[in-house]
MDAnalysis code that builds the backbone (N, CA, C; Angstrom):
import MDAnalysis as mda
import numpy as np

u = mda.Universe.empty(708, n_residues=236, atom_resindex=np.repeat(np.arange(236), 3), trajectory=True)
u.add_TopologyAttr("name", ["N", "CA", "C"] * 236)
u.add_TopologyAttr("resid", np.arange(1, 237))
u.add_TopologyAttr("resname", ["PRO", "LEU", "PHE", "CYS", "MET", "ARG", "ASN", "THR", "LYS", "ARG", "LEU", "ALA", "GLU", "GLY", "ALA", "LYS", "MET", "ARG", "GLN", "ILE", "GLN", "PRO", "LYS", "LYS", "THR", "LEU", "VAL", "GLU", "GLN", "THR", "TYR", "GLU", "THR", "LEU", "VAL", "ASP", "ALA", "ILE", "CYS", "SER", "GLY", "GLU", "LEU", "PRO", "PRO", "GLY", "GLU", "ARG", "LEU", "ALA", "GLN", "GLU", "GLU", "ILE", "ALA", "THR", "ARG", "LEU", "ASN", "VAL", "SER", "ARG", "GLN", "PRO", "VAL", "ASN", "ASN", "ALA", "LEU", "ALA", "MET", "LEU", "LYS", "SER", "ASN", "GLY", "PHE", "VAL", "GLU", "GLU", "THR", "GLY", "ARG", "ARG", "GLY", "VAL", "VAL", "VAL", "SER", "GLU", "ILE", "SER", "PRO", "ASP", "GLN", "PHE", "ARG", "ALA", "ILE", "TYR", "GLU", "PHE", "ARG", "THR", "ALA", "VAL", "GLU", "PRO", "PHE", "ALA", "VAL", "ARG", "LEU", "ALA", "ALA", "GLU", "ARG", "LEU", "PRO", "ALA", "ASP", "ALA", "ALA", "ARG", "GLN", "ALA", "GLU", "LYS", "ILE", "MET", "LYS", "ASP", "GLY", "LYS", "ALA", "ALA", "PHE", "PHE", "SER", "GLY", "SER", "ALA", "LYS", "ALA", "GLN", "VAL", "GLU", "ALA", "ASP", "ILE", "ALA", "PHE", "HIS", "GLU", "MET", "LEU", "TYR", "HIS", "TRP", "ALA", "GLY", "ASN", "ALA", "ILE", "ILE", "LEU", "SER", "THR", "MET", "ARG", "MET", "ASN", "TRP", "GLN", "HIS", "ILE", "ARG", "ARG", "ALA", "MET", "ASN", "LEU", "VAL", "ILE", "ARG", "GLU", "GLY", "VAL", "THR", "ALA", "GLU", "THR", "SER", "TRP", "GLN", "GLU", "HIS", "ASN", "HIS", "ILE", "VAL", "ASP", "ALA", "LEU", "MET", "ARG", "GLY", "ASP", "VAL", "ALA", "GLN", "ALA", "VAL", "ALA", "GLU", "MET", "GLU", "GLY", "HIS", "ILE", "VAL", "ARG", "ALA", "GLN", "ALA", "LYS", "THR", "MET", "GLU", "ALA", "LEU", "GLU", "ARG", "PRO", "ARG", "PRO"])
u.atoms.positions = np.array([
    [6.880, -32.083, -49.866],
    [8.042, -31.212, -49.965],
    [7.784, -29.834, -49.362],
    [6.522, -29.335, -49.606],
    [6.187, -28.015, -49.055],
    [6.190, -28.043, -47.533],
    [5.648, -29.165, -46.966],
    [5.648, -29.315, -45.497],
    [7.069, -29.287, -44.961],
    [7.976, -29.995, -45.635],
    [9.367, -30.044, -45.189],
    [10.020, -28.667, -45.261],
    [9.710, -27.931, -46.341],
    [10.280, -26.606, -46.495],
    [9.800, -25.682, -45.403],
    [8.483, -25.743, -45.088],
    [7.937, -24.880, -44.063],
    [8.538, -25.192, -42.698],
    [8.676, -26.481, -42.392],
    [9.249, -26.855, -41.096],
    [10.713, -26.485, -40.990],
    [11.453, -26.599, -42.109],
    [12.856, -26.197, -42.109],
    [12.976, -24.709, -41.861],
    [12.084, -23.933, -42.498],
    [12.099, -22.503, -42.318],
    [11.781, -22.129, -40.869],
    [10.796, -22.860, -40.280],
    [10.409, -22.565, -38.910],
    [11.578, -22.837, -37.945],
    [12.286, -23.935, -38.183],
    [13.431, -24.248, -37.335],
    [14.504, -23.185, -37.446],
    [14.736, -22.722, -38.686],
    [15.787, -21.737, -38.904],
    [15.441, -20.408, -38.262],
    [14.124, -20.067, -38.263],
    [13.715, -18.743, -37.792],
    [13.486, -18.674, -36.291],
    [12.913, -19.772, -35.730],
    [12.482, -19.626, -34.354],
    [13.006, -20.615, -33.338],
    [13.184, -21.846, -33.750],
    [13.497, -22.883, -32.783],
    [14.915, -22.732, -32.227],
    [15.064, -23.009, -30.936],
    [16.385, -22.985, -30.316],
    [16.781, -24.409, -29.996],
    [17.414, -25.055, -30.937],
    [17.794, -26.447, -30.753],
    [19.211, -26.550, -30.217],
    [19.394, -27.483, -29.317],
    [20.737, -27.718, -28.770],
    [21.609, -28.311, -29.859],
    [22.783, -27.715, -30.059],
    [23.712, -28.237, -31.054],
    [24.312, -29.554, -30.584],
    [24.504, -30.447, -31.532],
    [25.114, -31.731, -31.228],
    [26.633, -31.541, -31.150],
    [27.183, -31.889, -30.029],
    [28.626, -31.757, -29.854],
    [29.300, -33.073, -30.210],
    [30.142, -33.077, -31.235],
    [30.790, -34.334, -31.619],
    [31.720, -34.831, -30.527],
    [31.707, -36.143, -30.320],
    [32.584, -36.730, -29.328],
    [34.030, -36.684, -29.834],
    [34.936, -36.540, -28.892],
    [36.350, -36.524, -29.260],
    [36.784, -37.928, -29.674],
    [37.610, -38.004, -30.682],
    [38.135, -39.275, -31.142],
    [39.148, -39.821, -30.146],
    [39.480, -41.093, -30.303],
    [40.506, -41.687, -29.437],
    [41.846, -40.999, -29.622],
    [42.131, -40.575, -30.873],
    [43.379, -39.870, -31.141],
    [43.428, -38.562, -30.362],
    [42.302, -37.788, -30.414],
    [42.238, -36.510, -29.690],
    [42.359, -36.721, -28.193],
    [41.666, -37.719, -27.671],
    [41.733, -37.980, -26.227],
    [43.133, -38.410, -25.804],
    [43.784, -39.246, -26.638],
    [45.146, -39.692, -26.346],
    [46.114, -38.521, -26.397],
    [45.967, -37.686, -27.404],
    [46.823, -36.507, -27.546],
    [46.691, -35.598, -26.331],
    [45.450, -35.291, -25.926],
    [45.222, -34.388, -24.812],
    [45.771, -34.958, -23.492],
    [45.618, -36.271, -23.324],
    [46.130, -36.917, -22.116],
    [47.645, -36.797, -22.048],
    [48.313, -37.042, -23.177],
    [49.779, -36.949, -23.209],
    [50.257, -35.504, -23.060],
    [49.559, -34.553, -23.685],
    [49.919, -33.140, -23.521],
    [49.817, -32.727, -22.056],
    [48.720, -33.129, -21.396],
    [48.556, -32.787, -19.976],
    [49.702, -33.365, -19.149],
    [50.079, -34.608, -19.432],
    [51.149, -35.254, -18.672],
    [52.489, -34.558, -18.916],
    [52.721, -34.121, -20.142],
    [53.976, -33.423, -20.477],
    [54.003, -32.039, -19.832],
    [52.895, -31.307, -19.936],
    [52.850, -29.942, -19.418],
    [52.890, -29.895, -17.895],
    [52.350, -30.920, -17.248],
    [52.346, -30.955, -15.788],
    [53.662, -31.426, -15.222],
    [54.515, -31.998, -16.088],
    [55.786, -32.531, -15.615],
    [55.725, -33.994, -15.246],
    [54.531, -34.607, -15.349],
    [54.422, -36.044, -15.079],
    [55.290, -36.839, -16.052],
    [55.354, -36.358, -17.306],
    [56.294, -36.897, -18.292],
    [57.357, -35.820, -18.507],
    [58.490, -35.930, -17.844],
    [59.507, -34.869, -17.889],
    [60.312, -34.891, -19.179],
    [61.033, -33.819, -19.469],
    [61.896, -33.801, -20.650],
    [62.862, -34.975, -20.644],
    [63.013, -35.590, -21.820],
    [63.908, -36.739, -21.940],
    [63.244, -38.071, -21.696],
    [62.015, -38.063, -21.171],
    [61.290, -39.325, -20.914],
    [60.980, -40.039, -22.234],
    [61.311, -41.322, -22.283],
    [61.037, -42.107, -23.482],
    [59.561, -42.502, -23.508],
    [58.924, -42.374, -24.671],
    [57.515, -42.694, -24.823],
    [57.378, -43.925, -25.731],
    [57.164, -45.083, -25.116],
    [57.008, -46.332, -25.855],
    [55.532, -46.533, -26.206],
    [55.260, -46.714, -27.472],
    [53.870, -46.836, -27.929],
    [53.135, -47.954, -27.190],
    [53.778, -49.110, -27.085],
    [53.132, -50.269, -26.455],
    [52.748, -49.960, -25.010],
    [53.670, -49.352, -24.295],
    [53.420, -49.047, -22.879],
    [52.305, -48.025, -22.716],
    [52.319, -46.989, -23.562],
    [51.284, -45.949, -23.489],
    [49.922, -46.541, -23.827],
    [49.893, -47.376, -24.875],
    [48.622, -47.997, -25.283],
    [48.042, -48.829, -24.145],
    [48.895, -49.581, -23.472],
    [48.438, -50.418, -22.354],
    [47.938, -49.546, -21.217],
    [48.692, -48.495, -20.918],
    [48.337, -47.605, -19.814],
    [47.023, -46.884, -20.034],
    [46.787, -46.477, -21.302],
    [45.560, -45.730, -21.619],
    [44.423, -46.623, -22.091],
    [44.706, -47.922, -22.190],
    [43.701, -48.883, -22.611],
    [43.152, -48.587, -24.009],
    [44.076, -48.309, -24.933],
    [43.715, -48.073, -26.329],
    [44.670, -48.893, -27.200],
    [44.355, -48.975, -28.497],
    [45.252, -49.676, -29.405],
    [46.465, -48.811, -29.725],
    [47.431, -49.367, -30.433],
    [48.626, -48.603, -30.770],
    [48.359, -47.518, -31.825],
    [47.315, -47.704, -32.632],
    [47.070, -46.751, -33.718],
    [46.793, -45.322, -33.237],
    [45.853, -45.128, -32.286],
    [45.653, -43.747, -31.805],
    [46.889, -43.187, -31.088],
    [47.657, -44.060, -30.439],
    [48.900, -43.602, -29.773],
    [49.882, -43.133, -30.821],
    [50.025, -43.908, -31.905],
    [50.952, -43.543, -32.976],
    [50.555, -42.200, -33.593],
    [49.247, -42.011, -33.847],
    [48.771, -40.749, -34.440],
    [48.951, -39.576, -33.461],
    [48.687, -39.832, -32.182],
    [48.851, -38.777, -31.171],
    [50.324, -38.362, -31.049],
    [51.217, -39.330, -31.108],
    [52.653, -39.017, -31.038],
    [53.105, -38.205, -32.245],
    [52.512, -38.515, -33.417],
    [52.838, -37.725, -34.619],
    [52.398, -36.281, -34.453],
    [51.221, -36.065, -33.838],
    [50.734, -34.708, -33.580],
    [51.633, -33.998, -32.565],
    [52.027, -34.729, -31.532],
    [52.904, -34.144, -30.513],
    [54.239, -33.733, -31.112],
    [54.732, -34.555, -32.028],
    [56.000, -34.244, -32.685],
    [55.872, -32.990, -33.533],
    [54.777, -32.885, -34.302],
    [54.607, -31.710, -35.168],
    [54.426, -30.437, -34.368],
    [53.925, -30.553, -33.134],
    [53.703, -29.388, -32.275],
    [54.863, -29.130, -31.317],
    [55.946, -29.904, -31.442],
    [57.148, -29.627, -30.691],
    [57.202, -30.176, -29.268],
    [56.296, -31.101, -28.916],
    [56.310, -31.640, -27.568],
    [57.198, -32.876, -27.429],
    [57.375, -33.601, -28.514],
    [58.240, -34.786, -28.484],
    [59.158, -34.747, -29.691],
    [60.199, -35.576, -29.664],
    [61.136, -35.625, -30.783],
    [61.691, -37.045, -30.946],
    [62.111, -37.357, -32.147],
    [62.771, -38.632, -32.428],
    [64.242, -38.522, -32.054],
    [64.769, -39.580, -31.419],
    [66.165, -39.535, -31.001],
    [66.969, -40.729, -31.521],
    [66.511, -41.342, -32.587],
    [67.242, -42.485, -33.120],
    [66.951, -43.738, -32.326],
    [67.968, -44.328, -31.719],
    [67.818, -45.609, -31.054],
    [66.909, -45.543, -29.839],
    [66.852, -44.416, -29.181],
    [65.965, -44.301, -28.011],
    [64.516, -44.140, -28.394],
    [64.259, -43.825, -29.638],
    [62.884, -43.629, -30.093],
    [62.361, -42.242, -29.770],
    [61.077, -42.170, -29.440],
    [60.420, -40.888, -29.185],
    [60.595, -40.514, -27.707],
    [61.054, -39.276, -27.466],
    [61.211, -38.790, -26.092],
    [60.548, -37.413, -25.980],
    [60.233, -37.032, -24.749],
    [59.674, -35.707, -24.486],
    [60.751, -34.665, -24.757],
    [60.407, -33.633, -25.508],
    [61.366, -32.598, -25.859],
    [61.778, -31.786, -24.637],
    [62.991, -31.285, -24.673],
    [63.446, -30.343, -23.649],
    [62.670, -29.032, -23.804],
    [62.535, -28.300, -22.701],
    [61.890, -26.989, -22.762],
    [62.908, -26.012, -23.328],
    [62.632, -25.484, -24.495],
    [63.591, -24.644, -25.197],
    [63.441, -23.168, -24.838],
    [64.490, -22.538, -24.253],
    [64.430, -21.114, -23.977],
    [64.195, -20.291, -25.244],
    [64.785, -20.717, -26.366],
    [64.594, -19.972, -27.614],
    [63.141, -19.999, -28.065],
    [62.505, -21.152, -27.903],
    [61.097, -21.258, -28.278],
    [60.233, -20.344, -27.418],
    [60.521, -20.321, -26.125],
    [59.706, -19.474, -25.235],
    [59.980, -17.994, -25.452],
    [61.203, -17.675, -25.803],
    [61.492, -16.282, -26.138],
    [60.652, -15.842, -27.338],
    [60.551, -16.731, -28.332],
    [59.757, -16.425, -29.522],
    [58.268, -16.316, -29.184],
    [57.780, -17.200, -28.314],
    [56.374, -17.164, -27.911],
    [56.060, -15.847, -27.199],
    [56.941, -15.413, -26.298],
    [56.678, -14.170, -25.569],
    [56.827, -12.955, -26.465],
    [57.711, -12.989, -27.424],
    [57.771, -11.908, -28.397],
    [56.458, -11.802, -29.168],
    [55.888, -12.953, -29.495],
    [54.596, -12.990, -30.185],
    [53.488, -12.442, -29.278],
    [53.533, -12.831, -28.009],
    [52.528, -12.385, -27.060],
    [52.546, -10.866, -26.886],
    [53.761, -10.269, -26.895],
    [53.840, -8.811, -26.698],
    [53.132, -8.056, -27.820],
    [52.997, -8.703, -28.990],
    [52.265, -8.072, -30.095],
    [50.771, -8.392, -30.047],
    [50.447, -9.664, -29.774],
    [49.065, -10.129, -29.890],
    [48.205, -9.740, -28.708],
    [48.693, -9.913, -27.504],
    [47.815, -9.730, -26.338],
    [47.429, -8.266, -26.091],
    [48.320, -7.296, -26.247],
    [47.860, -5.896, -26.148],
    [46.811, -5.581, -27.232],
    [46.998, -6.175, -28.436],
    [45.994, -5.982, -29.489],
    [44.653, -6.595, -29.085],
    [44.708, -7.768, -28.452],
    [43.476, -8.408, -27.974],
    [42.777, -7.540, -26.950],
    [43.544, -6.864, -26.117],
    [42.968, -5.957, -25.106],
    [42.264, -4.787, -25.802],
    [42.878, -4.245, -26.877],
    [42.244, -3.148, -27.624],
    [40.895, -3.601, -28.188],
    [40.891, -4.792, -28.778],
    [39.637, -5.316, -29.354],
    [38.610, -5.575, -28.259],
    [39.080, -6.119, -27.135],
    [38.175, -6.410, -26.018],
    [37.498, -5.136, -25.513],
    [38.265, -4.033, -25.475],
    [37.694, -2.745, -25.024],
    [36.555, -2.298, -25.920],
    [36.662, -2.610, -27.217],
    [35.617, -2.219, -28.180],
    [34.410, -3.161, -28.131],
    [34.622, -4.393, -27.656],
    [33.596, -5.427, -27.814],
    [33.213, -6.077, -26.480],
    [33.398, -5.368, -25.393],
    [33.081, -5.955, -24.079],
    [31.646, -6.464, -24.043],
    [31.440, -7.705, -23.600],
    [30.086, -8.210, -23.460],
    [29.353, -7.518, -22.311],
    [28.046, -7.608, -22.305],
    [27.259, -6.940, -21.276],
    [27.587, -7.454, -19.879],
    [27.948, -8.735, -19.788],
    [28.243, -9.324, -18.470],
    [29.740, -9.413, -18.190],
    [30.520, -8.541, -18.811],
    [31.971, -8.593, -18.638],
    [32.389, -8.480, -17.180],
    [31.762, -7.596, -16.424],
    [32.120, -7.412, -15.017],
    [31.874, -8.684, -14.220],
    [30.745, -9.353, -14.504],
    [30.431, -10.591, -13.792],
    [31.449, -11.697, -14.144],
    [31.774, -11.802, -15.434],
    [32.777, -12.791, -15.851],
    [34.114, -12.541, -15.172],
    [34.534, -11.284, -15.173],
    [35.835, -10.939, -14.593],
    [35.855, -11.229, -13.103],
    [34.755, -10.921, -12.427],
    [34.682, -11.176, -10.983],
    [34.860, -12.661, -10.673],
    [34.216, -13.522, -11.473],
    [34.340, -14.967, -11.265],
    [35.770, -15.440, -11.535],
    [36.347, -14.967, -12.640],
    [37.704, -15.386, -12.990],
    [38.702, -14.970, -11.904],
    [38.535, -13.742, -11.400],
    [39.443, -13.268, -10.349],
    [39.262, -14.072, -9.064],
    [38.028, -14.406, -8.744],
    [37.742, -15.209, -7.554],
    [38.373, -16.597, -7.685],
    [38.207, -17.203, -8.885],
    [38.795, -18.533, -9.126],
    [40.315, -18.459, -9.067],
    [40.900, -17.373, -9.588],
    [42.347, -17.217, -9.565],
    [42.881, -17.121, -8.141],
    [42.168, -16.372, -7.297],
    [42.567, -16.241, -5.900],
    [42.504, -17.589, -5.193],
    [41.422, -18.342, -5.462],
    [41.279, -19.648, -4.846],
    [42.378, -20.606, -5.300],
    [42.726, -20.538, -6.598],
    [43.784, -21.399, -7.136],
    [45.117, -21.070, -6.491],
    [45.395, -19.781, -6.315],
    [46.647, -19.368, -5.700],
    [46.768, -19.898, -4.282],
    [45.723, -19.757, -3.492],
    [45.770, -20.201, -2.101],
    [45.693, -21.709, -1.966],
    [45.261, -22.396, -3.040],
    [45.211, -23.870, -2.986],
    [46.615, -24.475, -2.985],
    [47.578, -23.730, -3.556],
    [48.939, -24.251, -3.646],
    [49.138, -25.247, -4.773],
    [48.079, -25.544, -5.521],
    [48.153, -26.500, -6.620],
    [48.699, -25.814, -7.876],
    [49.809, -26.320, -8.403],
    [50.378, -25.736, -9.632],
    [49.400, -25.882, -10.781],
    [48.748, -27.046, -10.882],
    [47.790, -27.297, -11.956],
    [46.634, -26.297, -11.916],
    [46.100, -26.074, -10.722],
    [44.978, -25.131, -10.566],
    [45.413, -23.715, -10.903],
    [46.614, -23.337, -10.504],
    [47.108, -21.984, -10.781],
    [47.298, -21.741, -12.270],
    [47.858, -22.747, -12.953],
    [48.070, -22.620, -14.387],
    [46.724, -22.543, -15.118],
    [45.786, -23.394, -14.752],
    [44.474, -23.391, -15.404],
    [43.750, -22.068, -15.184],
    [43.863, -21.514, -13.988],
    [43.234, -20.217, -13.700],
    [43.854, -19.112, -14.521],
    [45.166, -19.147, -14.681],
    [45.868, -18.125, -15.474],
    [45.429, -18.200, -16.930],
    [45.355, -19.412, -17.463],
    [44.896, -19.599, -18.853],
    [43.465, -19.070, -18.997],
    [42.622, -19.379, -18.020],
    [41.214, -18.949, -18.085],
    [41.106, -17.421, -18.147],
    [41.977, -16.739, -17.401],
    [41.953, -15.267, -17.432],
    [42.266, -14.747, -18.840],
    [43.324, -15.246, -19.417],
    [43.727, -14.758, -20.747],
    [42.722, -15.175, -21.811],
    [42.169, -16.378, -21.689],
    [41.160, -16.802, -22.664],
    [39.893, -15.944, -22.571],
    [39.582, -15.475, -21.381],
    [38.438, -14.564, -21.221],
    [38.658, -13.321, -22.080],
    [39.878, -12.777, -22.039],
    [40.189, -11.586, -22.832],
    [40.108, -11.892, -24.322],
    [40.587, -13.078, -24.731],
    [40.526, -13.441, -26.147],
    [39.072, -13.540, -26.607],
    [38.228, -14.110, -25.756],
    [36.793, -14.203, -26.093],
    [36.178, -12.810, -26.195],
    [36.536, -11.939, -25.271],
    [36.037, -10.560, -25.325],
    [36.490, -9.877, -26.609],
    [37.710, -10.196, -27.078],
    [38.229, -9.589, -28.297],
    [37.410, -10.008, -29.513],
    [36.749, -11.179, -29.427],
    [35.885, -11.617, -30.525],
    [36.628, -11.978, -31.797],
    [37.889, -12.427, -31.649],
    [38.699, -12.772, -32.809],
    [39.101, -14.234, -32.705],
    [38.510, -15.068, -33.561],
    [38.720, -16.512, -33.480],
    [40.170, -16.897, -33.770],
    [40.866, -16.119, -34.596],
    [42.264, -16.441, -34.920],
    [43.162, -16.237, -33.699],
    [42.932, -15.167, -32.966],
    [43.695, -14.944, -31.749],
    [43.472, -16.099, -30.769],
    [42.208, -16.488, -30.622],
    [41.867, -17.556, -29.667],
    [42.535, -18.865, -30.057],
    [42.412, -19.291, -31.307],
    [42.963, -20.579, -31.724],
    [44.482, -20.572, -31.722],
    [45.099, -19.487, -32.145],
    [46.542, -19.398, -32.182],
    [47.131, -19.414, -30.773],
    [46.533, -18.645, -29.872],
    [47.064, -18.564, -28.525],
    [46.816, -19.857, -27.746],
    [45.783, -20.613, -28.078],
    [45.556, -21.877, -27.403],
    [46.720, -22.834, -27.605],
    [47.251, -22.872, -28.819],
    [48.414, -23.728, -29.062],
    [49.638, -23.216, -28.303],
    [49.858, -21.910, -28.321],
    [50.994, -21.368, -27.596],
    [50.869, -21.641, -26.091],
    [49.641, -21.567, -25.574],
    [49.461, -21.774, -24.137],
    [49.782, -23.207, -23.725],
    [49.659, -24.158, -24.645],
    [50.070, -25.526, -24.309],
    [51.543, -25.550, -23.923],
    [52.362, -24.806, -24.678],
    [53.783, -24.741, -24.361],
    [54.032, -23.873, -23.100],
    [53.284, -22.777, -23.006],
    [53.462, -21.901, -21.838],
    [53.161, -22.649, -20.541],
    [52.208, -23.565, -20.594],
    [51.859, -24.368, -19.411],
    [53.077, -25.093, -18.852],
    [53.896, -25.617, -19.750],
    [55.098, -26.349, -19.301],
    [56.012, -25.432, -18.491],
    [56.254, -24.247, -19.025],
    [57.145, -23.303, -18.343],
    [56.526, -22.802, -17.030],
    [55.206, -22.540, -17.044],
    [54.565, -22.042, -15.842],
    [54.633, -23.063, -14.712],
    [54.429, -24.329, -15.049],
    [54.539, -25.368, -14.024],
    [55.937, -25.409, -13.433],
    [56.942, -25.243, -14.301],
    [58.324, -25.205, -13.813],
    [58.551, -24.005, -12.896],
    [58.057, -22.828, -13.311],
    [58.230, -21.611, -12.512],
    [57.573, -21.753, -11.146],
    [56.354, -22.315, -11.117],
    [55.629, -22.460, -9.854],
    [56.313, -23.494, -8.961],
    [56.779, -24.594, -9.574],
    [57.454, -25.638, -8.779],
    [58.742, -25.107, -8.148],
    [59.328, -24.112, -8.769],
    [60.575, -23.540, -8.221],
    [60.284, -22.438, -7.190],
    [59.025, -22.275, -6.847],
    [58.675, -21.397, -5.749],
    [58.399, -19.944, -6.116],
    [58.309, -19.626, -7.422],
    [57.993, -18.252, -7.830],
    [56.493, -18.026, -7.635],
    [56.133, -17.041, -6.850],
    [54.730, -16.801, -6.520],
    [53.938, -16.214, -7.687],
    [52.667, -16.620, -7.778],
    [51.787, -16.100, -8.823],
    [50.961, -14.913, -8.331],
    [51.176, -14.502, -7.090],
    [50.362, -13.430, -6.518],
    [50.491, -12.139, -7.313],
    [51.718, -11.781, -7.723],
    [51.940, -10.566, -8.488],
    [51.200, -10.604, -9.817],
    [51.191, -11.777, -10.454],
    [50.488, -11.908, -11.747],
    [49.007, -11.603, -11.589],
    [48.401, -12.059, -10.497],
    [46.979, -11.811, -10.319],
    [46.695, -10.346, -9.974],
    [47.623, -9.704, -9.308],
    [47.491, -8.264, -9.114],
    [47.508, -7.531, -10.449],
    [48.395, -7.987, -11.342],
    [48.477, -7.379, -12.665],
    [47.214, -7.679, -13.485],
    [46.674, -8.898, -13.362],
    [45.409, -9.219, -14.037],
    [44.319, -8.251, -13.580],
    [44.298, -7.998, -12.286],
    [43.288, -7.104, -11.734],
    [43.420, -5.687, -12.292],
    [44.652, -5.217, -12.464],
    [44.883, -3.875, -13.032],
    [44.367, -3.815, -14.478],
    [44.583, -4.873, -15.232],
    [44.120, -4.907, -16.636],
    [42.599, -4.815, -16.695],
    [41.938, -5.635, -15.868],
    [40.464, -5.646, -15.860],
    [39.906, -4.310, -15.375],
    [40.494, -3.758, -14.317],
    [40.009, -2.470, -13.800],
    [40.079, -1.386, -14.871],
    [41.190, -1.360, -15.613],
    [41.331, -0.353, -16.674],
    [40.293, -0.553, -17.767],
    [40.019, -1.812, -18.125],
    [38.995, -2.101, -19.138],
    [37.619, -1.670, -18.647],
    [37.300, -1.963, -17.404],
    [36.001, -1.608, -16.865],
    [35.810, -0.093, -16.794],
    [36.917, 0.652, -16.618],
    [36.837, 2.100, -16.585],
    [36.791, 2.706, -17.983],
    [37.056, 1.874, -18.985],
    [37.118, 2.380, -20.354],
    [38.424, 3.042, -20.700],
    [39.454, 2.822, -19.865],
    [40.768, 3.407, -20.105],
    [41.596, 2.422, -20.948],
    [41.419, 2.485, -22.248],
    [42.026, 1.513, -23.167],
    [43.552, 1.602, -23.120],
    [44.074, 2.830, -23.177],
    [45.534, 3.004, -23.177],
    [46.169, 2.396, -21.932],
    [45.533, 2.590, -20.767],
    [46.062, 2.035, -19.525],
    [45.966, 0.503, -19.534],
    [44.852, -0.033, -20.037],
    [44.686, -1.491, -20.099],
    [45.753, -2.119, -20.994],
    [46.026, -1.474, -22.135],
    [47.058, -1.980, -23.045],
    [48.424, -1.921, -22.396],
    [48.723, -0.809, -21.722],
    [50.010, -0.649, -21.043],
    [50.180, -1.678, -19.929],
    [49.096, -1.939, -19.195],
    [49.155, -2.958, -18.125],
    [49.444, -4.330, -18.703],
    [48.814, -4.646, -19.836],
    [49.042, -5.949, -20.471],
    [50.487, -6.050, -20.981],
    [50.980, -5.000, -21.597],
    [52.359, -5.014, -22.098],
    [53.333, -5.263, -20.960],
    [53.143, -4.568, -19.857],
    [54.009, -4.759, -18.701],
    [53.892, -6.164, -18.122],
    [52.681, -6.677, -18.098],
    [52.425, -8.026, -17.588],
    [53.192, -9.075, -18.393],
    [53.168, -8.965, -19.721],
    [53.858, -9.931, -20.595],
    [55.362, -9.827, -20.408],
    [55.871, -8.606, -20.350],
    [57.331, -8.417, -20.176],
    [57.809, -9.034, -18.867],
    [57.055, -8.813, -17.794],
    [57.465, -9.364, -16.509],
    [57.316, -10.889, -16.477],
    [56.273, -11.400, -17.108],
    [56.094, -12.859, -17.176],
    [57.223, -13.494, -17.967],
    [57.649, -12.847, -19.038],
    [58.761, -13.363, -19.838],
    [60.036, -13.416, -19.008],
    [60.294, -12.357, -18.255],
    [61.519, -12.297, -17.453],
    [61.542, -13.448, -16.428],
    [60.412, -13.685, -15.748],
    [60.351, -14.761, -14.756],
    [60.520, -16.120, -15.415],
    [59.894, -16.292, -16.587],
    [59.958, -17.577, -17.282],
    [61.356, -17.864, -17.780],
    [61.980, -16.867, -18.417],
    [63.318, -17.069, -18.960],
    [64.340, -17.322, -17.849],
    [64.174, -16.648, -16.725],
    [65.086, -16.852, -15.600],
    [65.008, -18.311, -15.136],
    [63.769, -18.828, -15.053],
    [63.591, -20.229, -14.611],
    [64.147, -21.207, -15.636],
    [63.929, -20.934, -16.920],
    [64.351, -21.865, -17.964],
    [65.882, -21.898, -18.107],
    [66.518, -20.766, -17.880],
    [67.966, -20.679, -18.078],
    [68.763, -21.006, -16.830],
    [68.071, -21.263, -15.714],
    [68.763, -21.619, -14.487],
    [69.339, -23.025, -14.631],
    [70.608, -23.235, -14.257],
    [71.215, -24.568, -14.365],
    [70.442, -25.604, -13.557],
    [70.258, -26.778, -14.131],
    [69.564, -27.866, -13.454],
    [70.596, -28.832, -12.833],
    [70.270, -29.388, -11.668],
    [71.214, -30.343, -11.042],
    [71.303, -31.610, -11.868],
])
């Protein structure tokens, strides 16, 4: 017992052991696959989701599909329609208005926290994110542009060092992805957004917290305007 105690203490004090990362369950993998398809537009609003067909397509049993659909329903991505069964939910302007109202409160606060808790390699991280964002923009890929935009904001959440902000905004970003893909597909350029990202980072690197917060507030307001315009535009 003494040997075990000593070895346990040694591991706790000095050893750097790689943490075991649990594998994702079939339900989690099915859920993420369906969310990606919905957010990218591969599964458009109104698309019927038949359990049997999805299970065959993903090479899984109906049980993980059923559980994944229940999660999608609780998170607002799909809805029951009676005889048609489960379909992909419409993109709701009211929902996105609420999300952006939430963002106008949370993201400037995240910037304030980030200014206080900037990591030592913040400049290097920002340089890489900005480089990846530029490459995504010039690639013309909507998926790459959306992922790069999410990566920028998640960098700020990590700098803020607040796990609640990170986890809460990750769920909201799943919905934001849907709208962003729509905005990009309709030809709205993301170049201005990356210029605004650059202004936020520059202000943080200079230690100008008030300017960084103001830049973020303006960024969210303009992003909301572009998103709402796209969502409220009549569809053919």
